[in-house]
N, C-alpha and C positions, 0 to 999 in steps of 0.2 A: 303725448300729451298722453300725463296720467287720468286715467278715471277715479272718479269715485270710490268711497271701498265698497264693497259690496257690486259693485254695476253690472260685473258681469253675472252674480249670479241671479239677482234682481228678476230680467222678463220670465226666465222660471221659475220664480219661488210667486212673483202677482200669478204668472198663467198656473198656477200651483193652489191660489189663493182663492182666485174665480174658479178655475172646476171644484175645488169642496167646495164653497160655500153654493154651487147650483146645485151640486149632490144632494147637498143637504136638504135644501128646502125644495127640490122634490121629495128626497124621502118621506120629510114632515108632512108635505100636503097631501099623500096617498093615503096618509096614514090615518080612518078615521071613513075613508070613500064609503060611498054604499053603494056607486055605479060602478061599473068597468072602467080601471081607468084607462088613459088617453095615452099612447109613447109622446114620446117629448116632439115626435115632426110632425104626428097627428092638431100636436097644440099648435104649435108654433103656424101650419096650413090653418087653421079655425083662427088664428089669432090674424093672422096676413087677410081672411076673408071677412072677418070682422070688420077691419082697416080701412077693408077696400074692394065693399060690395062690389058685385061682377066681375069681379076680377075673373081672367081666364086662367087656364091653365095652363100654358107656354109661361105665360107671367110671371103663375107662381113661386115656379118650376123655376125662373130665372133665381126670382127674386129668394127664395129658400134656396139660392144654388143645390139642386137636386137632379137630377135626371126627370126631364116630362112626364119618363113611365111609372116612376117612384112617385110621383105624383099624382096619374090618375089612379093607381092605386089605393093608393091615401084620400084619393076622393071617391070612392066607390066604397073604400070601407066607412067613411064617416058620414057618405050615403045614405045608406044603410040602417048605420046606426041612427039617422034621422037629426047628424048637426049637417047638414048642407043639404041643397037643393043646386042642383044645378038645372042651367037652361040652356038651350037653342041662343047664341049673338046671332041676334036678327041683321049682323051687317055682313056675319060670314056664318050663317050654314052649319061648317062643318067646325064652328066651335062651339066651348059648353066655358060660361062668363057663373059665377059660383056664387052663393048667395044664401047667407046662415040661416037657421031656420028659429027660432025663439029657443028652442033647447039647449041652442049651441050658442046663445047670449044668454041665458039665465047660466049655464053651465062657466062660460070665462066666467061671467063677475062674480058669482062664488067660488074660484078662483083666487082669480084678483082679489074679490074679500080676504080669505083665507092668508089671502101671501103676505097683501097688508099688515094683516096683525100677525102674523108671526112676524115677519123683519120687524114692524114696527116695537116689537114686545123684546123682541132682544139690543133691541140697536135703542129704546128705553135703558136697559142693563146696563149702558158702558159711562162712560163719565165722558163730561162738555169735552173735553178736549181732545175722545176719538171720536162722539159723533160731529163736531167739525172738522176734525181731519176728513172722514167720510163724505161729508157735503163738503167741502175743500176739493174732493178727488171727482166728485162728479163731471165737473167739464171735461176736466183730463180722457178719465172711461167713456166718456161717449166720443172724446174725438179718435181715441182709439179705437174706438165699431169703426164708425166712422171709415178709418182710414184703412182695418181688414174689408171690411165692405168692401172701398175704391179697390182692393187687391184683386180679391177674391173675383172681381166682375172686369179683371183686364187680364184675368189666366184661363 
């Protein structure tokens, strides 16, 4: 059975495009920051805690596919910086539950606003056909992310 032309290079080209976009977004969003920048894993942890207040450290580690001690290090840093509150889990006094602070919610809100403005400004520069192609690709990209997440959970 023959493949579509370019099918053998498509996965690599797609991965390169996605990584390139992510790298450019991070760089552009860092420009003009008036506060110390957060590392990618710190932002991911803050976003997870904001979405699931009260999440435990081990659950956060599993969700982010990071080692528990790595997440503990991130938590300690974010608590020290005033972005997370660590509370003892009443159901298990040995476990901690994580909550975002107002500073974290404000910082995440600012980041989301700035990211939406940046992407929106550049998407608006595309022609209608390219904008529609990106919109049409969103469901497939979300499904791809689900498959990658499921594979990571299985390994």
